[in-house]
Structures are given as structure tokens and as C-alpha cells.
N, C-alpha and C positions, 0 to 999 in steps of 0.2 A: 749806854757804856759803850766806851769805846777802847779797843785796846788788842793787843795780840793774843792768841793763844798763851796761856801761864802769865801772862800780868797779873792776875788775882783781883779778873774781875769779880769773878762768882761770892769770892771771899769777901773781899768788900761788899758788893749787894747782900750777904749773909750779915755781916756785922750791922752795916748800916742802914737796910733799908726795908730787910725781909717782913720786919715787923711791923711796918706801917705801909706796904708794897706791895700789889699783888706781881711776882713774878714771872718775867714770861721768856724764855729763851727756847729755840729751835732745838737746844739739845733735848729737853723735854720729850721731843718725839723723833729718837738718833735713825727711825726706820719709815718716819710719816713719808709720804708725799706729798709733795707741794708745799714743804716746811715754811718757805717764804708766805704762801698764803695764808696758811693757818694763821699763822703767826698775824698778821697781817688783820684777819678777822678776828682772833681772840682781845688784841689789843684793843680794838674797834667795840668791841661786846663789856669790854673790862671799863674801859671811858665810858660808854654812854650810860654804864651803872653805877658813873659815877666816882670809880675807885682811879689810887694812884697808880700809876703801873711802870715799875722798871724793866726795860728790855736787855737781857743780860746777855747781849753777843756781842762779837768783835767789832759791827758796824764801822767796817774802816771808810769807807768814802760818802761824799756827799749824796750819792744815790740811795745807799744804805741805808741813810738817815732822813733823807729826804720825805719817803711816804710816813716814818714816824712822828716826824714831827708835824706835818700835813694831818694826820690823825689825830695828835692833841689838839692842837689849832682849833680843827672843826667840833671839837667837844667843849673848847675852851679852855683849855689844860694848860699852863705853866709846862715850859720844855726846857731841860737841864742837861746837857751834857756831863757826864765824871768821866774822862778822858784819863786812864792809867797809863802815864808814859813810862813802862817797867824799862830796863836795857832787857835788850835782845838777849845778851848771853844769860842772863835770869828767868826771862820766859822758855829758854833753849832748857837752861837745868828743871827750871818745876815742869815743865813739859815731858823730862825724859825720864821723871820719877812717875808718870802716869802710866795706867797699865788699859791694855786693853785698846776699846774703842773711845777710851779717853783720852787715849794717848794722839797726835796730831801727827801725821808725818811731816818730816822737817820742812818738802817743799809746800807744806799749807801755809805753813806760819811764816817761811820764808814769802811766800805769795801775798797773804795778809801784811807784810811790814812793806812792800813793795808798794801795796796799794794803797796804805795808810795815808789820809790824809786829816791833819789836826784837826777838831770840830773849832767853830767859830760861831760867832754869836750873829755874825753874817749872815750863815746860813738858815737864822729863824730859831737860832738855842734864844732864850731869855739869860741864861747866865752857861757858862763853860769853865768848871774847875778841873783842873791840870794836876794831877798827882802822883808822884814821882816815886817809884818802888824798888 
């Protein structure tokens, strides 16, 4: 998954992939240390067990996605990106409806937007689906 906070990634995953894929997200460990390292380990363990995996994070940069692509390739898995290209205004509106720790500070959403590079097959994906929210 690729997209800003509030783009609808988790909703899309729940509606389209949760029944068939193991869902991994750093949000599952909000207080955890080394969440990136933990995510890589969990993804590798699931792929090694032959599971289909979806990583439900913002994944805004090539660097963020490179380790996930490499892990999938190491286990012979296909790699698909689903980019929810939701308008910033809608992301901010949805984020504003969140409460507590689920609400991302404005600077966080804007920072992700500034770093977001749309995914491409050139970085190693077999397929890239762009959905406009």
C-alpha cells in the first residue's frame, strides 16, 4: 500500500485483502521500539511460511518500499503496489475525524506528502494500481 495518512489504505485493505492476506502495519505496534525492524521480520516470517502479505503503511519513498520488494523477491513472491492517490484535502478531512493516537499531526501528513514518490514497476513491482479516492 502507498498513500497519505487518511487516504483510505486501511479501509481498502479491510474490504479487499484482509480475508486473503496477512495484514502487517507498524500501527499494530504503536508503542513498540524498532517498528521498522519488527515489520521486516514479521513480513519475512510470513513470506517464509508461504503467506500472502499486505503492508498497510504510507510507504512514501522508494527506500521505504525497497526492503519490502527485496523480501518478497527473496521468497519468490509477486509484488504489487496499490497507490491510493487521494486528494490531500480529503486525507486531512478524514484524519481530522480520527481521535487520540490515530490522528496524525498536520506536520506528519504534510511531511509524508512532501516525501511521496508514486510507485512504479521500475522499482521492482510486477504491477502498480493507482486508485483515486
